[in-house]
N, C-alpha and C positions, 0 to 999 in steps of 0.2 A: 556181744549185742545187736541187733535185727536193729535198721535203722528206723529212728521213726520216720513215715510216714506224717503225722497230720504235727508236729512237734514244728514249724516251720511256720506253716499260718498259725498255728493257737501261741505261738512266742511272738510273732510281729505284728501279727492282727491281718498280714498283707496275701492276698489271695492274687492269679495271674488276673490279669484282666482287659479289657477287649483295649485300644485306642480314647476312646468314647468313654469307655470307663472308667479307666485312668483319670482322666483331666477333669470325669464329676467328680471323682474321692478328692481332686484336687482342691476343685473349687469347694467341696462342703468343709475341707480341712481349712482354707488359709483364710485368711483377714478381707474380709472386704476391700477388694478397690475399687476407685473412686472412675477408670477407666473401667467401659464395659466389654467384659469378652465378647472374643472370636466366636465363640463354641456358642451355636443355640441349644437354650434349655430348655426339659421340656415344666414347668409345675407340677406335681405333685402331691396329695394330702401328706406323703411321708418328709414332705422335701424335694432337693431341683434335686433331677436325674437327665441324662442327656438322651438316652435311649431307653429299651427294656433291656434286660436282660434275656438272651434263647433258653429254651428250659426243655429236655424230655422226660417227657412221664414214664417210669416202667411199673408194673403192677397196678396200672392208671385206677383200677374200682376195689382193689384191696382198702385196708386201713389206712396206710399209710398216702396210696393215691389221692382218695377224695379227699384229707384233711388238705393237702398238696391244694387240692383244683379248690379247697374252698379259699385258701390265703391266697391262691395265686387270683381270683375271680377278686377277692376284697384288695388286690391290687395292682390295677389293670397299664399303670401308667409305671410299676416296675417289671411285669413277666409277660413273655410274649411264649405260646404253647405250641411247637414246634409236631413233635407226634404223643404219641400213647400207645401202650401195650398194657396187652390184657394177656389172661390164658383164654375166656371168653366162654366163662361161664354162663355171663351176665349178657350179650349180645346189646340191648338196648338199654342198661346202666352203660356199658360202652360209647354207643351211640350219641346219649342223649351228654357226653362230658364232651362229645369231639367235636360236636354242635358250639358246645357252649363255652367252649376254649377257643374255638373255628381251627384247629388244627391240619395240617399239609397230609397227613399219611397216620394211618391207625393201624397196628399192626396184631392181630390175634395169632394166637399160639395154635390155638385146635379147629383143625380144614371146620368140623361142621357148626360151625360157629360162623362162619365168613357168608352162606345167606343170609342166615339171619339179620346177624349186622348190617345188608347191605338193603333190605325188606323194612328195617328200621331205622337206618339211614334215608331209607325215602320218604318211609313216614313221618319224618321228624324232620325235615331239612327245607325249610323257607322256601317259596316260591324260585327258584331260580335264582337259588345257593349256590356256592361251589359245597360238590362233597369231599371227602379227602379222597385220597386214592388209601389202599387194601394189601398189606401184605401178609403172607401167609405163616403161620407153622415158627420154628426155634428159630431159623435165617431169618423170616422178617420182624423180627423180636432183637436181634441182634443188629441187622441193618439202620434199623431206628436208632438202634443206642449208640451205632459211630455215625450220627448221623452228621456230629461237632456244634453240637445246642452248647451254648456259654457249662448250661448246668448240668448233668443228667440224674435224675433221683430215681436209685435203680431201688426198691420197691418190692420186688417179687420173692417168693417165699419159698427157701433151699434152694441148693446145690446148683440146677437150672439154670442161675440166677451166673453162674460164673461167665461163659461165654460172656453175656453181656458187660460186666463188669470190665472185663478185657477189652471189648472192644469199644468203648469212651474211652475207657484211658488215654486206649491209641489214639482217637480221635483230638487228642489232648482240653477234653471237657472237662473239667472240676465233676469229678466225682459223689455227689451226697449219697451217704452208704447208709439206705436201711437192712442191703440185701447180706444182714453177717456173716449169713455161711459162705458167698464168694469168694468172701477174705479171707474163711476160716481155711479153707478146703483147699485153696488154689497157694494160700502160703507162701512160699518166696517167688510159686509164679504173677504174684497179683502185686506182690511188692517191689518188681525187679519191673514190673511194666510200668508202676505210679512215679512222678515227679514228689519232692518232697511239697507237701503241701497238696497235692493236687485232691487227696481223698482229706470230706468235711463228711462225721459222723454222723448220722439222723437214729441211729440208739441214744434215748435220754441218757444214760450212764455215762456212754465215752461222748455225746454233746457235752452233757456239767463238767468231764475231766478237760477238756479242750476249752473249752469256757475258762477253767479257774485256772489250766498252765499258761492264763495268760498273765499270770502274777508272778511268773520267777521264771528261773532260769533253769535247763532242763539239770545241769550238776546241783542243784536244787532242792531236787525232787527227791524225798524218800519212800515215799510209797502211794500207790496209789490202792483208792477206798471202793470199792462196789459196792453199792446200794442193791436191797434186794427184796419185795415184798415178804416173800415168802412159802406165795403159791394160799391156793383154798385152806394148805394142808397146815401150814405152818402151828408149829407147840403138837402136834397130834405120834404118838408112838410109831415107830414103823407097825409095828401088829395092825392096827386100825386101818393101812393103810392098803393092806392084801384083794378089800370086795372092795375100792369103791370103782366108783361106776365112769362112764364119759363125763355125762351130765355133768356126773361132778366135781369134773375133772378142768371142765368148763368155766365155773365159776371164777372167774379171778377176781380177786376183791376189789380191785381198784381198774383198773386197764379193759379197755371191749377193745381183739385182738382179735386176728383168726384162730381158724381149729388146733393147728401145726405151734402155731408159740404161746397158748393160750399151750395146751395140754404141756410144752417145754417149760414154760416157769411153772404145770405144777408140778413138776417132776426138777426140777433146778437144770436143764441141762440146757436150758434159755442161759443161766445166770455161767454156766461150765463154757457155754461158746460167749458169752462178752469176758469171762478173763482170758481168751484163746483169742480174742480179736484185738484188747486193750494191751496186748503183749505186742501185737505186731503193729500195733497204730500206731505207739507213743515208746516201742521202743524199752519198755522196763521189765526186768526182770520177773519169773514168776514167782518167787519167793518172794518181791516186793506189790504182791497184787492182793489185794484184801477182801473177803467177800462182809457183807456184814446186811443182818437184816434187819428190815429199815419198815413196821410195817405200813405206815402213814406213806412214805415213798410221796413226802413233799421235798427233801435230799434225794436228789438222783445221785451224787456222787460226789465224794471231795476229791481234795488232794493235797497230801501230806507234804511240810517242805520240813530239810533240818534242822531250822531256828525251832522248831517248835508249832510252828503254824499250821493250822489247816483250812483250807478254802474250800467251801462248797458252793455248790450251787441248788439254789430253791426253789418254785417251784407247784404246783398244782401237776397234782398225777395225771397227766394227760400228752401228747405230743405233739401236739402244733409249734411252740419252742423253736426244738430239735430241729422242727421241720422246716420252715421258717429261716435258722439259723443255718439248717444246708442248701434252703433254696440262696440264700443270699448273706453268707459270708463270706468276708468277715465283720459284716456289717449288720444290724438289724436292722426290725420293721417295728411303726408302729402298731400299738394296741392290738398286741397276737393273739394275746393271753389276762386270762384276770391274774392280779398280784397275789401271794400270799396275802390274808388277814391278817397287818400284827395288831391291831386292834382290839382281836379275841380267841379269849386264851384258850389253848393248846396243848395238846401234848406230844410229843415225839421221843419213842422209843428203837432202842440202839440193842439186838440180843446179836450173841455168838451164831452163825450156821451151826446146825446140827449134823456133821458128816455120816453119822450109824444111819438116822434117817433120810437123809440125800446125799445116795456116796455119789450121784451127776457130777460135782465138782471137782470133787478131785480127781476124778477121772478126767477130766477134761485136760486139769493141771498135766494128769503123765501124759495123756498124747502129745498135750503143747510141748514139753517139754521134748518128748521123740521126736516133733516134727515132723518133717518127711512128707507123707501121706497119711500120718496116725488118724492129724486133725479129721481127714474125708472120708476116713472106716469110721471114725465116731460120729458123724456126723450123717451118714449114709445112713447105718443102721440105724440111726435111731429115727429117720423119717418113714424105713421099715417098718420100726417098728411103735409109733404111734398111729400110724393106720392099722396091724394088726389089733389095736390094742381098740380103738376107737368100731372095728368090725368085729368086737369080742372075740376075737382070736387065743389071745393073754389077758391078763391080770395087768392093773396099773404097774405093780411093783413088778414084774416082766419087763417094763420098758426100758428102762434102766440097765438088770440084771441080762437081759441079752446082749446089749451093747455093752457092755464089759465082756460077757463071753466071746464073740466077736473081735475084740480090740487084744482082746489075750492072742486068740490066733491067730492075725496079726506078729502081735509083739512075737510071736511061736516059731514068726519065718512065711509062717502061709499067707497065697494070697502074690499079686504079678511082681515083680522084680522091677524095681525101677530100668527106665528106660528101656522095659518091653515092651511097653504101648498095651492096649484093651488084650492084645492077643496071646497074651502070653501067663499062666497063673502058676509060675514055678514058684516056690522057694524064696527067700529074698535074701538068703544068710550072705549072699555074695554082695551085695548091695551093704548090708547093715554094718560088714565090716569093714567097706571101702570106705566108712561115713557120707553113705549118700542118702540117708535119712537127715541130717539137720532140718532145724526151719531156716539155714543161708544156706544152704546149696543148689547150688546153681545146676544139677544135671536134672532138675525135675520138671517135667514138662508138662503143658496141660492134659494131655495122654498118659502120660504115669495118675496124675489126678484120677480122670475118668476112669482108669482102668478102674483104680481104687477102687473108687466109687460104686463100681459098675462088681464090685470082686465080696464089697460089705452086704452091698443088695442081698445079693445071692445068698450067701453066707448067712443072711438074718434068716432071709424065709428058709430056707431046710431048720434052721437052729427052729422053730415056730412052728414047724411041718404046713409053710405057707407053696403051693405053688403061683412060677409070675402070674396066670392070672387072678390068682387073689389078691394082688394090689391094688388098695385100694390111690383112687385120686379124686376125692373132691377138694 
């Protein structure tokens, strides 16, 4: 069983703190002393703090990033933002954030966004105000991720978040992880880089599990239960989904998210990725991780203990609380969101997942159990297929069907061998036979993961008849 990355923090509610933070925590927890403390305390509306927690936001203009900004601006005594990063599709929004949060650095992945960002900063900054430094490209994003902030919130979408995740972990920052893909594709590369408790999950399901795990010991856990809304096509037969349009796939019943995540929720690929993520975060075997459809999404996930008790975390179907916990773990900020209204009649439904209509979760269990580079192949092929679906190149059902074909090719020995890097796409039979594909394998490297990712993208494009130039980057 892989070691748990979050169990230590979830169980003991102790996060690695700077000396000033540790002192503040002790003051909040200890009885009132008759003699004044020597520590300078800054009063805040959520209680006493000694110094704000420094934060770096990756993917700051996306859904996770903008909600994190909202939380940070509402708690100025708790947080100071060092740097932000974004792809660069909205330079004006990025400039507005940089000035509102008073950051020192802004990283923008797209070079063509640098000039518009620079102009937006000049046009929006107050006279004489210091403008942040601009870093460019993937290396710029990696640099701000590794700047040593107390907390790095990785809200990037896709496997491109892997290197920033590793940079944050190497710098010793607490990683508030919304970019599940970096953990899933990195697998043992990420788990080896993370100290126990260094990763705090921001996905609502895994945040719910981390909160629920505080109720017992690791050996008392019987199973984890991830909830799923079922997406916009819950209850429909498979044959009805052949004609689904991109617009229909983007109508999530509860959450407002980006294009890739919303499409993944419609295909249930997102839930498959979350099953792998739960396995890696909490060290629970796949056969003890279940998925149940809960359309109302008031219960975000559950932990069943061996005495028959089930501890569930409930709240509105929004991301504010998981994001706030990621930023401030193990403590809670006040008034982050509205609680459930227990005075209003309501009905909560739970249904089994229909694996025949939505085979993505079973496929994810398969690649997660195989380990090694298989999860990277699953994720990369899916990213290509989601773009192809929105570009009109394939149908809705073709997304997961094509991913399954790419995975099958990888299982049959196609793709780069572990240890070969990006330059060798020869058969992997020797590596498989030597056991190099296990999730706990020490030989897997970042180069292996990136090579498998590249191969899967090329293989998926070939299967659906796309050229590399046809891939969408929207």
